[in-house]
C-alpha positions as CSV (number, residue, x, y, z in Angstrom):
1,M,13.3,-3.3,-19.6
2,I,9.7,-2.0,-19.3
3,V,8.9,1.7,-18.5
4,L,5.3,2.6,-17.9
5,N,4.3,6.4,-17.5
6,V,1.0,6.6,-15.6
7,T,-0.9,9.8,-15.4
8,Y,-4.0,10.2,-12.8
9,K,-6.2,13.1,-14.1
10,C,-7.0,13.4,-10.6
11,K,-10.9,14.7,-9.7
12,P,-10.6,18.4,-9.2
13,D,-8.5,19.9,-6.1
14,M,-8.0,15.9,-5.1
15,R,-4.5,15.3,-6.5
16,D,-2.5,16.2,-3.2
17,E,-4.9,14.2,-1.3
18,F,-4.6,11.2,-3.5
19,L,-0.8,11.5,-3.3
20,E,-0.5,12.0,0.4
21,M,-3.1,8.7,0.9
22,I,-0.5,6.7,-1.4
23,Y,2.3,7.8,0.6
24,T,0.8,7.3,3.8
25,E,-0.1,3.6,3.2
26,G,2.8,2.9,2.1
27,I,1.9,2.0,-1.7
28,D,4.8,3.5,-3.3
29,V,7.3,2.2,-0.7
30,A,6.0,-1.3,-1.3
31,S,6.6,-1.0,-4.9
32,R,10.1,0.2,-4.9
33,S,10.8,-3.2,-2.3
34,E,9.3,-5.6,-4.8
35,E,11.9,-7.9,-6.7
36,G,12.7,-6.3,-10.0
37,N,11.6,-2.8,-9.6
38,I,13.7,-0.3,-10.6
39,K,12.0,3.0,-10.2
40,Y,8.3,4.0,-9.0
41,D,8.3,7.5,-8.4
42,Y,5.4,10.3,-8.7
43,Y,5.6,13.7,-10.0
44,T,3.5,16.9,-9.7
45,P,3.2,19.3,-12.8
46,V,4.3,22.8,-12.0
47,D,1.2,24.3,-14.1
48,G,-0.9,23.3,-11.0
49,S,-3.5,20.8,-13.0
50,D,-4.7,18.1,-11.5
51,D,-2.9,15.4,-12.8
52,L,-0.2,13.4,-11.4
53,L,2.5,11.2,-13.3
54,L,3.6,8.0,-12.0
55,V,7.1,7.0,-13.8
56,E,7.3,3.1,-13.6
57,K,10.3,1.0,-14.4
58,W,10.8,-3.3,-14.2
59,R,13.1,-5.2,-15.0
60,D,11.3,-6.9,-17.2
61,V,7.5,-8.3,-18.3
62,E,7.6,-10.9,-15.2
63,A,8.5,-8.3,-12.3
64,L,5.6,-6.1,-13.6
65,A,3.5,-9.2,-13.4
66,N,4.3,-10.0,-10.3
67,H,3.1,-6.1,-9.2
68,G,0.1,-6.5,-10.6
69,K,-0.5,-9.3,-8.2
70,Q,0.1,-7.4,-5.2
71,L,-2.4,-6.2,-2.3
72,H,-1.1,-2.6,-1.8
73,L,-1.7,-2.7,-5.9
74,A,-5.3,-3.4,-5.3
75,R,-5.5,-0.9,-2.3
76,L,-4.0,1.6,-5.4
77,G,-7.3,0.7,-6.9
78,E,-9.3,1.5,-4.3
79,L,-7.8,5.0,-4.1
80,K,-8.3,5.5,-7.5
81,K,-12.1,4.7,-7.4
82,E,-12.3,7.6,-4.6
83,F,-9.7,10.3,-6.0
84,V,-9.2,9.3,-10.1
85,L,-11.2,10.7,-13.1
86,D,-9.1,8.8,-15.9
87,T,-6.0,7.2,-16.1
88,V,-3.6,7.3,-19.5
89,I,-0.9,4.2,-19.0
90,E,2.1,4.8,-21.7
91,K,4.6,1.3,-21.6
92,F,7.7,0.9,-23.5
93,E,9.9,-1.8,-23.1
94,V,13.9,-0.5,-24.1
């Protein structure tokens, strides 16, 4: 299993709008429906910072590679240009 902790460092006061766009456009639902997806959930910090955490779990490297080819992931990349300053990805194989 591949686990990704993706931290989006959002532009000031834009985290909630970014998350709302993800939900409105169904990026989360589309990712969860992909073959090999085990978990795809967003979390906001209790400290009120502009960070947004995405926890992803994929069956194997092939499923994760296929995820990278999806149109909804390309759309997420476009949204990041508007709302995100930096992205930090931690990858674990378990």
